[in-house]
Every structure is written in structure tokens, then in C-alpha cells.
TIBA-159361 format. One record per residue (C-alpha): chain; residue number from 1; x, y, z. Coordinates in steps of 0.5 Angstrom, whole numbers. Example, Ala and Ser with C-alpha at 12.3 -4.5 7.8 and 13.67 -1.06 7.14 Angstrom:
2
  c    k     px     py     pz
  A    1     25     -9     16
  A    2     27     -2     14
//
This chain:
433
  c    k     px     py     pz
  A    1    140    280    200
  A    2    143    274    204
  A    3    147    269    201
  A    4    145    262    203
  A    5    152    258    205
  A    6    154    252    200
  A    7    153    245    203
  A    8    160    242    205
  A    9    163    238    199
  A   10    168    232    199
  A   11    175    234    197
  A   12    176    234    189
  A   13    169    232    188
  A   14    162    236    186
  A   15    159    231    191
  A   16    156    234    197
  A   17    158    231    204
  A   18    150    229    204
  A   19    150    226    197
  A   20    157    222    199
  A   21    153    219    205
  A   22    147    217    201
  A   23    152    213    197
  A   24    156    210    203
  A   25    149    208    206
  A   26    147    204    200
  A   27    153    200    201
  A   28    153    200    208
  A   29    146    197    209
  A   30    147    191    204
  A   31    154    189    208
  A   32    151    190    215
  A   33    144    186    213
  A   34    148    181    209
  A   35    153    179    215
  A   36    147    180    220
  A   37    144    174    216
  A   38    150    170    217
  A   39    150    171    224
  A   40    143    168    225
  A   41    142    163    220
  A   42    145    157    224
  A   43    140    158    229
  A   44    135    159    224
  A   45    137    152    221
  A   46    137    149    227
  A   47    131    151    230
  A   48    127    149    223
  A   49    131    142    223
  A   50    134    142    217
  A   51    141    139    215
  A   52    146    144    216
  A   53    149    143    209
  A   54    143    145    206
  A   55    143    152    210
  A   56    150    153    207
  A   57    147    151    200
  A   58    141    156    200
  A   59    145    161    203
  A   60    151    161    198
  A   61    146    161    192
  A   62    146    168    192
  A   63    154    169    192
  A   64    154    165    186
  A   65    149    169    182
  A   66    153    175    185
  A   67    160    173    182
  A   68    157    171    176
  A   69    152    178    175
  A   70    157    183    178
  A   71    161    184    172
  A   72    155    185    168
  A   73    152    191    172
  A   74    159    194    173
  A   75    158    195    165
  A   76    151    197    165
  A   77    153    202    170
  A   78    157    206    165
  A   79    151    206    160
  A   80    145    207    164
  A   81    144    212    170
  A   82    148    211    176
  A   83    142    213    181
  A   84    137    208    177
  A   85    142    202    178
  A   86    144    204    185
  A   87    136    204    187
  A   88    136    197    183
  A   89    141    194    188
  A   90    138    197    194
  A   91    131    195    192
  A   92    133    188    190
  A   93    136    188    198
  A   94    130    190    201
  A   95    125    185    197
  A   96    130    179    198
  A   97    130    181    206
  A   98    123    182    206
  A   99    122    175    203
  A  100    127    171    206
  A  101    124    174    213
  A  102    117    172    211
  A  103    119    165    209
  A  104    124    163    215
  A  105    118    166    220
  A  106    113    161    216
  A  107    118    156    217
  A  108    120    157    225
  A  109    112    157    226
  A  110    111    151    223
  A  111    107    153    217
  A  112    112    151    212
  A  113    116    144    212
  A  114    123    145    213
  A  115    125    143    206
  A  116    120    147    203
  A  117    122    153    207
  A  118    130    153    205
  A  119    128    152    198
  A  120    124    158    198
  A  121    129    162    202
  A  122    134    160    196
  A  123    130    163    191
  A  124    129    169    195
  A  125    136    170    196
  A  126    137    169    189
  A  127    134    176    188
  A  128    139    179    192
  A  129    145    176    189
  A  130    142    178    182
  A  131    140    185    183
  A  132    144    187    190
  A  133    151    187    186
  A  134    149    193    182
  A  135    150    197    188
  A  136    157    197    189
  A  137    159    199    181
  A  138    153    204    181
  A  139    155    208    187
  A  140    163    207    185
  A  141    161    210    178
  A  142    157    216    181
  A  143    162    218    185
  A  144    167    217    180
  A  145    163    221    175
  A  146    163    227    179
  A  147    170    227    182
  A  148    177    229    179
  A  149    181    224    177
  A  150    187    226    182
  A  151    182    225    188
  A  152    178    219    186
  A  153    182    214    189
  A  154    181    217    196
  A  155    174    218    195
  A  156    173    211    192
  A  157    177    208    198
  A  158    173    211    203
  A  159    166    209    200
  A  160    169    202    199
  A  161    170    202    207
  A  162    163    201    208
  A  163    163    194    206
  A  164    168    193    212
  A  165    164    197    217
  A  166    158    193    215
  A  167    161    187    217
  A  168    162    189    224
  A  169    155    193    224
  A  170    151    187    222
  A  171    153    182    227
  A  172    153    188    233
  A  173    146    190    231
  A  174    143    183    230
  A  175    142    180    237
  A  176    138    187    238
  A  177    133    186    233
  A  178    131    179    235
  A  179    124    182    237
  A  180    119    178    241
  A  181    114    177    235
  A  182    119    176    230
  A  183    124    172    234
  A  184    130    170    230
  A  185    128    173    223
  A  186    127    180    226
  A  187    134    182    224
  A  188    132    181    217
  A  189    126    185    217
  A  190    129    191    221
  A  191    135    191    216
  A  192    129    191    210
  A  193    126    197    214
  A  194    133    201    214
  A  195    134    199    207
  A  196    127    202    205
  A  197    129    209    209
  A  198    136    209    205
  A  199    132    208    198
  A  200    127    213    200
  A  201    133    218    201
  A  202    137    216    195
  A  203    130    217    191
  A  204    129    224    194
  A  205    136    227    195
  A  206    141    224    190
  A  207    141    228    184
  A  208    139    225    178
  A  209    145    223    173
  A  210    141    221    167
  A  211    141    228    164
  A  212    147    231    161
  A  213    150    237    164
  A  214    156    241    163
  A  215    163    239    166
  A  216    160    232    167
  A  217    166    227    168
  A  218    167    220    165
  A  219    167    215    171
  A  220    166    208    171
  A  221    164    203    176
  A  222    167    196    178
  A  223    165    189    181
  A  224    166    188    188
  A  225    167    181    191
  A  226    161    179    196
  A  227    160    183    202
  A  228    162    178    208
  A  229    167    178    213
  A  230    171    173    209
  A  231    172    178    203
  A  232    173    185    206
  A  233    175    191    201
  A  234    182    190    199
  A  235    183    196    194
  A  236    182    192    188
  A  237    175    195    186
  A  238    178    202    187
  A  239    183    200    182
  A  240    178    197    177
  A  241    174    204    177
  A  242    180    208    176
  A  243    184    205    171
  A  244    183    205    164
  A  245    179    200    161
  A  246    183    195    157
  A  247    182    188    155
  A  248    180    182    160
  A  249    186    179    163
  A  250    187    172    165
  A  251    188    169    171
  A  252    193    164    168
  A  253    197    169    166
  A  254    204    167    168
  A  255    205    174    171
  A  256    200    174    176
  A  257    198    166    176
  A  258    202    164    183
  A  259    199    171    186
  A  260    192    169    184
  A  261    192    162    186
  A  262    195    164    193
  A  263    189    168    194
  A  264    184    163    192
  A  265    187    158    196
  A  266    186    162    202
  A  267    179    165    200
  A  268    177    158    200
  A  269    180    156    207
  A  270    177    162    210
  A  271    170    162    207
  A  272    169    154    209
  A  273    171    156    216
  A  274    166    162    216
  A  275    160    158    214
  A  276    161    153    219
  A  277    163    158    225
  A  278    156    159    227
  A  279    154    152    228
  A  280    161    151    231
  A  281    159    156    236
  A  282    152    153    238
  A  283    155    146    238
  A  284    162    147    242
  A  285    158    152    247
  A  286    152    147    248
  A  287    147    153    246
  A  288    140    153    245
  A  289    139    156    238
  A  290    134    161    241
  A  291    139    166    244
  A  292    145    163    241
  A  293    146    169    236
  A  294    149    173    241
  A  295    155    169    242
  A  296    155    168    234
  A  297    155    175    233
  A  298    161    176    239
  A  299    165    171    235
  A  300    164    174    228
  A  301    165    181    231
  A  302    172    179    233
  A  303    174    176    227
  A  304    171    183    223
  A  305    175    187    227
  A  306    181    183    227
  A  307    181    183    219
  A  308    180    191    219
  A  309    185    192    224
  A  310    190    188    220
  A  311    188    192    213
  A  312    187    199    216
  A  313    192    199    222
  A  314    198    194    222
  A  315    199    193    215
  A  316    200    201    213
  A  317    205    201    219
  A  318    209    195    218
  A  319    210    196    210
  A  320    210    189    209
  A  321    211    187    202
  A  322    206    182    198
  A  323    210    175    199
  A  324    211    176    207
  A  325    204    178    208
  A  326    202    172    205
  A  327    207    167    208
  A  328    206    170    215
  A  329    198    171    214
  A  330    198    164    212
  A  331    202    162    218
  A  332    198    166    223
  A  333    191    164    220
  A  334    193    157    221
  A  335    195    158    228
  A  336    188    162    229
  A  337    184    156    226
  A  338    187    151    230
  A  339    186    155    237
  A  340    179    156    235
  A  341    178    148    233
  A  342    181    146    240
  A  343    177    152    244
  A  344    172    150    249
  A  345    169    157    252
  A  346    167    163    248
  A  347    173    167    250
  A  348    178    162    247
  A  349    174    162    241
  A  350    174    169    240
  A  351    181    169    241
  A  352    182    164    236
  A  353    178    166    231
  A  354    180    173    232
  A  355    188    171    231
  A  356    185    167    224
  A  357    182    173    222
  A  358    188    177    223
  A  359    192    172    219
  A  360    187    173    213
  A  361    187    180    214
  A  362    194    180    211
  A  363    193    175    206
  A  364    188    179    202
  A  365    192    185    201
  A  366    198    181    200
  A  367    196    177    194
  A  368    192    183    191
  A  369    198    188    191
  A  370    203    182    189
  A  371    198    181    183
  A  372    198    189    182
  A  373    205    190    182
  A  374    206    184    177
  A  375    203    188    171
  A  376    204    195    168
  A  377    200    201    170
  A  378    196    200    163
  A  379    193    193    166
  A  380    191    195    173
  A  381    184    195    171
  A  382    184    188    168
  A  383    188    185    174
  A  384    183    188    179
  A  385    178    185    175
  A  386    181    178    176
  A  387    183    180    183
  A  388    175    181    185
  A  389    173    175    181
  A  390    178    171    186
  A  391    175    174    192
  A  392    168    172    190
  A  393    170    165    187
  A  394    171    162    194
  A  395    164    163    196
  A  396    161    158    190
  A  397    164    151    193
  A  398    167    152    199
  A  399    161    154    204
  A  400    158    147    202
  A  401    164    143    202
  A  402    166    146    209
  A  403    159    144    212
  A  404    159    137    208
  A  405    166    136    212
  A  406    163    139    219
  A  407    157    134    218
  A  408    163    128    218
  A  409    167    132    224
  A  410    166    139    227
  A  411    174    139    227
  A  412    175    137    220
  A  413    173    144    216
  A  414    178    148    221
  A  415    184    142    221
  A  416    184    141    214
  A  417    183    149    212
  A  418    189    150    217
  A  419    193    144    214
  A  420    192    148    207
  A  421    194    154    209
  A  422    201    151    212
  A  423    202    148    205
  A  424    201    155    202
  A  425    206    157    206
  A  426    211    152    204
  A  427    209    152    197
  A  428    209    160    197
  A  429    216    160    199
  A  430    219    158    193
  A  431    213    160    188
  A  432    212    167    190
  A  433    217    172    187
//
């Protein structure tokens, strides 16, 4: 009798490689679809004729819900089946993208007035913000429950990298999905279709975890910040998913307060300018909304690639400590935003935003590591929760503020954000120990 060879497995885990890829795909499709939407929304807003600031308000509503409900779903992942919650999150993403695509297509065709279009769009995005945030915590908990403690950090880090990869994949594919019939809404429908494929694959091939099994290990999930170029993975969610559960830690705690303040300030500067970026590309390059998605995608991809290069390549080699990461990162980001502001062609815009994103790529690991090192091992889970909230909180108000400044003068969001970062350098030299 010939024995069937066992499928390859993740090191230190009961998961097969195929099962890990299902969890990875659930995270990747949401991050890619979200950033793809970011790359086409400015063009859609201009084509429909709605004021730019309302585009930001409608789009960031889902981020507010994400920040508020992500901790809730993280707790639920410990109590209910992780597969079920993963399907809930992916299902929320699919429904939201289909409804958003339908509403925006109706607006582009003139079937619905612009104001009504974006009111309905905001409601449809609320589904993603409410349910989509269940996916990260559920997939982390599923992986953690089937992986030995010694191997969890590396396994969860590999899973979290799907968010960073998605910020490149989304803008890269978005222009290819602008199809003749669907037009600018094509990326929404196509990523919804990809999401359906992922949903069916998880439903069929990911083992159910609701039935108790011999040797099942404990593992919990953690909230993850909103999937965007402005909030790439920094390891906070991995800390929260691997550290022992302790009481909630306040950001006002004197040990971590200055680090969190630095992260929130830099996060607001990045979120505000990122929201304005697509509109800035259209206006500065004098582009027609239809066709502008390619230029916007190129600039966004440059920013995402620079951020990931900083976090995955440069920082591990330079071995910089938290304080210089924040100070040098803020200075580099300020220079990049200034270069973006004065750019007059696509090349200088890509270069400027790439430099800015490189700087922001230094800041986030800097304040994450600084806060983490400020507390003992027993409080790592608590501080990771504060870090995740700090990463996501910038999306609550900064995008709308940025677009309000943009309506006054397109240079203002970049100039004020650069000035804010320079003030952070001056303050941080004395405040950050």
C-alpha cells in the first residue's frame, strides 16, 4: 500500500502551506481592494462633480468604524470560531465593494445625484468598516491557535505582511481593471470578484475550528490598524496577539505618552496628505479624471514601495534606535512633502512622495519600538493595543481636515504637514528619551 505524502506545513505550525495562504489571501484582498479604491476615488469624485472634501468624509467614515469596532472583533475571535469570523470579514468586504461599485456607477452614469451618490457610498463603506475589521484578528487567532508559541512571532509577521503587500498590489492592478463597460468602478467589482473566490476557497478548504480537537492550542487575535499606505504593519498587532493578556494601558501613561504623541502627530500628517494626493496629481498635472488613475497609481505605488523598503530593508540593516528613527524620519518626510508640493511633473512627484513615504516608514517602527521598550514584557499586549489605536486614529479627522485645507489652497496640506513634522523634530529632541 502506497502512503500519500503529507502536504508541506508551516514551520512550528499544524497549518499546511495551502491553509496559511488562504489566511494570507483573506488579508491581502482586503488591503489591495482598499488601496485600489483610494487610487480611483479622486477621479470618481471629480467625474461625478462632488466637492473634494465630501469624498474624504464619505471614504473615511469606514475608517472611523474600523477603529471603533476592531477591538470588539478581536475579543470575539477568542470566543467564537475563527473561520466563521474570517468569513464574516471577507463577506463584509465583498458586499461593501459590490454596493460601492453599484452606487458609484449609478452616479457616474447620471442616474443618481452627486450628493445622494456619496451618501449611499458612505453607507456602503460602513459595511466594510464594521465587518471587514474582523478579518485581521480572526486570521491571526486562527494561525496562533495552531502554531507553537516559539514560532508564532515569525508566522504572524509573515501573515501581517499581506497588508503591506496589498498597498502595492492594489494601486498596481487598479488601472488594469478600469474596463470599457464599468469604467472607473471596474476595480471595485473586480476586487469583489476576487474576494468571492477567496471566500469560497476559505469556506471549502480551511478546516473548521469550532469543534474541540486534541492538542488544540490557545491563541488570540489582535486589532490591526486600517489597511492603507499610511498604516503599514509595524509589528504591534503581532505583539498583541502573542503577549499575555493584561489590563488595558492608557496612552497617558508617562512611560509611553511621548512616543504615542509622536506617532499620532506623524500619522495625522501622513493621513492628511495621502487623502489629498490623488486630487493633487489630477490638478498639478492637469489631467482629465478619466485616465488619471494611472498617474495616481504610480505615485501611490512609489510611496508604498518606499515605506516597505524602509521597514523591511533599511531599518534592519541600519539598526537605528527608536529616537533617531522618529527624528530622522520626520525630517526626511518633511523634505519629501515639500518636494511633492513644489513638483511640476510626474517624475518629481513620484520622487517627492517616495522620499516622504520613506521618512514615514522610519517613524512608525520608531514610535512602536519606543513605546514597546518603555514597558516590561508583561505589558506588551497592552501597549500594542495603544499603538494599534494610535495608528488608526489618524484616519478619523485628518483626511477631512486635509481636504478642507486643500480646498483653500492645494499646497496647504503639504506645507502644514511638513511644518508639523519639523516641529516634531524640535520637540522630540528634548521629549523623547
